[in-house]
N, C-alpha and C positions, 0 to 999 in steps of 0.2 A: 352278857354271856349267859347262854342256859346250859346249866351242869348235867352231867351224865355220872353215872356210879359208875366205879369198878371195882373190884376185888382187891387188886392190889394197891399198893401204897402210891399206883400210878396216877391215880383220880388225884388226890392233894397235887400232886407232882402238875399233873394237867391242868386241874382247875388253877395253881397258882402259876405256873407260867405263862398261860393266855394272858393273865392278869396284866403279870409282868409285861410282857409282850405289847399290850395295849398301853400299859404306863408307858413303856418305852417309848413305842411308837409317838403317842400322842409328846411327850416332851422331845423329843427328835422332830418332831414337826415344829414345835413351837420355839427350836433352835434354831430350826433353819429357815422359819419367818421371821425369827428377830435380827438373825444374820443379814437377810433379805434387806429386811427394813432399816437395818445400820448400813450395810451398803450402799443400798439406795440413797441414803440420808446423805453418805460420804461421796457419792460420786453427784448428787447433787449439790454439795458444797464445795467440790471440786470443779463441776461446773460453774458454780457462780462466781468461785473466786478467780477462774479462767476469763469469765466474761468481765469481772472488774478489772484484771488485768489486760484484757486486749481492751477494753475500753478505757484504761489508762493508757496505754502503747498506742491505741488510735487518736487519742486526742494528742499525747505527744508527736504523733505524726503529723497530726494537723497546725499545731504550732511549728513543728520544722518545716513545715509547706513556706512559712513567710520567708525563709531564709533564702541564702545562694541558691540558686536551681542544680547544682554539682552536687550538692549536700544533701537535696529534698529526698524524699523516699515515697513514691506514688504506686497507691493501691491498687491493683486490677478487682473489678467487681466482682463478690464471690457472695455464696451463697451461703456460707459456712465459715462461722469465726473462726475455726482450726484452720481452713483455708487461709483467712488474714494473717493470723499467728505466721503460719510455714512463708507468706511470700515476704513479710516485716524479718524473718528469720535470714528469708535468702536477700535479703534486700542489704540489711546489715552487715553480713560476710562480703556482700559485692563492693560496698564503698565503707571508708572510716568513718567512726562516730565525727559527730561534730564535737569540735573542743572550744572550749572557753577563750575567747578572744583576749590575747596578751596584750597587758598593758605598756611593757618596755618594746622597745626594737625587734624585729623578727632576725634571723641569720639572715636573709637577703636582703635587708634594710643596712645593715652593718656593714656587709660586704660592698655595697653600693657606696656606703660612705668611705669604705676605706680607698675605694677606687676612685672615687672623687677627690679625697685629700692629694693620693696621688698625682692625679691630674694637674690639680693647682701647683703642686712642687714641682710638677716638669714644665707647667706654663710658665711658673716664676723662674724657673732659671732659664727656660729660653729667654724669658722677657730680660733678663740680667744681661745674657748674651749679646742681645740685639741693642744694648742700651746705645744711646747717641755718642758717636764718635768724635771725638774734639781732637782736631791735628793741626800742626803748624809744621808748612813746609818752607826750609830758610836753602839759600846757597846767593852766590855772586849773581851778579847779572848775567843771562844768557847761560847759565846752569843747568837751564833745562824745564826748570820750576813750573811754566806756563803747560808742557806739554802733558809731563808726569800729573799736572792736576786736573786737565781734563780725562785722562785714564784712570784717576782716583772717581772721580766724579759718575762717571759713566758703569763704574764697576759697582761702587757703594751707594751711590745716590747721595752724598750729600753737597751742602751747599759751598759753595767755590765762592771765596772772599780775595779780592786781593786788593791790598792797601795802596799799591799802584793804580789802580784801576779807580778806586775812588779819588784817589788826588786828581788822575788826569780828567774824569767826568766834573768835578768841582772848577777847575781848569777853565774846561769846553763850556761849563754853564756860566762862568765867569762870577761865581760867587765870592764872598769876602776871605773864605779860607782858600780858594782855588789861586785869588788873587795871591794870596800871601805865599801859598806852598811853590807857585810857578817860580820865584826867583830862587828857590832854595833848589828846586828841580832843573833850572835852567844850568846853574853852575853843576849839578852833579852831588848837592850835599844832602844831608839829611834834613826830612821838612820837621820844623819844632814838633815836640809831643804833645803840647796841647792842641794841635792843628789835626793831627792825626788819630786820636787816641779818641777822642769825641766822634769821629767819623766811625773807626771802627766798632765801637761801644754801640754805638747806634743800628749800626747794621746788623751785627750779631743779636741784638735785642728782638729783630724781625721775626715771624712767627716760622718761615721756612731754615731758621736755623736750629729750631727745638728739637729738631730729627739729627742733629750733628754740623758738623763745619771743618771745613777746611781752611785754614788762614796762612795765605801765600804772600812771602817775603815781610813780615811783620809778626813779632817784632824785629827790629835791626840792631838795638842798642840795649845796654841793660836797663837805663830811665823808662824805656819804652814797654820792655818785658814789667817792671815794679808797678807802672801805671796800669798794663791789663792784669796785675794781680789785685791792687789795690779795688778795682771793680769786681774782683771774684771772675775771673775770666783766667783758667787755667787749663791746659790742652793736657789731654790722657797720652800723647804721642808727640816728638819733636823728629821730624826727618831733615837729616842736611845731606846735600848733593855737594859732592865734592869732587870739583873740575879744575885742572891747571890753567893758570892764567894766562898762557898764549891762548889755550883752545879758546877760554872765553872772551877775550878780544876780537878773536876771527869770528866768531858768531855775534858778538855786540854790532860790529861794525857791519856785517852783512845782511843786516835783519831790516823789514821792511813792514811798512802796516798799511791794508788795504782799508780805508775810510769807509767803505759800502760795508763791508761783510764785517769788518773788525778783526779778519783773520792777520796772522802775522807770518808773513813768509822769511826765507833767507836766500838769498841769491846763489848760495854756492851748494847748502844741505837740503832747501827745503822751495825751489824757484817757483813762482807762479804757476796757475795753469795755461795761459794761453798770453798772448799779446795785449789785449784790452785789458787786462789785469794787472800787466806789469806796467803801462803806461799809469794807471791811478794809484800806484804804491806810493807811500812816502817814508821815508828815513824820520824817527821820531828825534826830538833837540837833544836828547839826552844818550843817542846812541853813536855819536860821533867817537872817533878815537880819541881826542884829546879828554872828553870828559870820562868816556869808560875808563879812561887810565884812572883818572880821580877816583869813581863810582868805585873802583877795586882796593883801592888805598883806605878809603873809606870802611868798605865791608871787612877788611881784613882787621880793621881799627877797633872795631866792635863786635865781630862775631865770638872772640872769646867770651866778652862780658853777657853776652846771652848765652851760649852756650855751660856756662859754668853755673846759670839759674835752672837751666834745663836737662842737666848733666846726667840725672836720675832716668829720665825719661827719653834720652837723645839717641837715634842710629845715625850713625853716618852711611851713606850710600855711595860708591864709584860712581859718578856721574857721566864718565867719559866711556859710555860704552851704549850699544845701540839702545833705543827706548825702549821695546818691547824687553830686552832683559832686563833694564834697569826697575821696569814695573813689574815684573815676576817678583823680584825681591820686595818690592816695595808692599805688594798685596801679600803675599806671607808676613811680614810685620803687621799690617794691618790686620790681618784675620787672626792674628796671634794676640789682639789685644783682651 
């Protein structure tokens, strides 16, 4: 700076003040330059840090793209890393972050397991309700066992086994057991246990009896009941049809058999449909009045012994009613098993 002289003391003040001002200006400029340099360095550092973060995020996004498409974040092409960061932030808010896969079952899997267990329990209970039905139906000759057996089989689909039919089939075929049985059947007496038990046991072991069976007219004595038990054959329900003797005799004597169809008719209660069928009907050898009387005596002599064995599962039914009325009661008993 060029010096100028003044008389007053202002010269010193003037010459000093410009010097101070110049120094201050220089210092201020240096400080501003330093701050600018520092700010620029901080900005560059911040920018580098942002770049590193952006690169990390972008690399993370590339890794996430290999996961499920619903969790992936796709970035639109951008000319700025700031835009990339904004896109990532927007995408992250729009969809939840990926969580590490749990090693245990999820709540959905647990719920599915509970429902599956409940379904198995229901199925098991249904299976128990649908267990094979093992039924014995008893009654004097002509008490209506045959009719009720047809209705039971039709309704519940179980296998009907008639000891009398097994014996008659053996007689018709002329088998050794059949010839032995015929002598007793013609007299109206009970066939020896050793003859009948083997027939019944073999029939119950056939596949169609696995779903349940209806044993008709057997056992007829305590010894026959014990013989069945010795083979592990135990019924779940014992049905007894009760009909007065006078009614039974009328039913027995009037019965007729169609040898062509096997259908049983009654001259009074269930006559044949036409004259052609009526002409071919036959009377069974044990359906005469004399033999029917003897069969009733034998039935009464043995029924009490059988009932004492099955008293805990026995149900007595009035069989001297309309067949539909009788069956309605039987149906209710079987459904309650």
